[in-house]
C-alpha positions as CSV (number, residue, x, y, z in Angstrom):
1,A,78.6,74.0,149.1
2,E,79.4,74.2,153.0
3,G,82.4,75.9,153.5
4,L,83.9,77.5,150.7
5,A,84.0,79.8,151.6
6,S,85.5,79.6,154.1
7,R,88.3,78.5,152.0
8,A,91.1,79.6,150.2
9,P,90.2,80.5,146.1
10,A,93.4,78.0,145.0
11,A,91.2,75.9,147.2
12,R,88.1,76.3,146.2
13,E,88.8,75.4,142.2
14,V,88.5,71.5,141.1
15,A,88.6,72.0,137.0
16,R,90.0,74.5,134.6
17,M,89.3,75.1,131.5
18,P,91.9,74.7,128.7
19,G,90.4,77.5,126.1
20,L,86.9,76.8,125.2
21,P,86.4,73.2,123.5
22,E,84.0,71.9,121.2
23,P,79.8,72.6,122.5
24,R,79.6,68.7,123.5
25,A,83.1,68.8,125.5
26,F,82.6,72.5,127.0
27,L,79.5,70.4,128.8
28,A,81.3,67.1,129.5
29,W,83.5,69.7,132.2
30,F,80.7,71.1,133.6
31,R,78.8,67.4,134.2
32,F,82.5,66.3,135.6
33,V,82.0,69.1,137.9
34,R,78.6,69.0,138.6
35,E,78.5,65.3,139.2
36,K,82.0,65.9,141.7
37,G,84.5,63.4,139.0
38,Y,87.1,64.8,140.4
39,E,86.6,62.7,143.7
40,R,86.8,59.5,141.6
41,G,89.5,60.3,139.4
42,A,91.2,63.6,137.0
43,F,88.7,64.3,133.5
44,A,91.0,62.5,131.0
45,D,90.0,59.3,132.8
46,W,86.5,60.3,134.0
47,P,83.8,57.5,131.4
48,G,81.0,60.9,131.2
49,K,83.3,62.9,129.1
50,K,82.2,61.0,126.5
51,P,77.6,60.9,125.3
52,A,75.8,57.7,125.7
53,G,76.6,56.0,122.2
54,G,79.1,57.8,121.2
């Protein structure tokens, strides 16, 4: 992540997980960050939060 070290800690945060969710939701948070879903909107609106076929 180019330039990440120069940012203030608060500016580095892209998602905050409220507590410890069940395993599928937990993994979805990591996919959201990996796929930069935060650049397109909120996690609540992210289509990738639901597993395929479910």
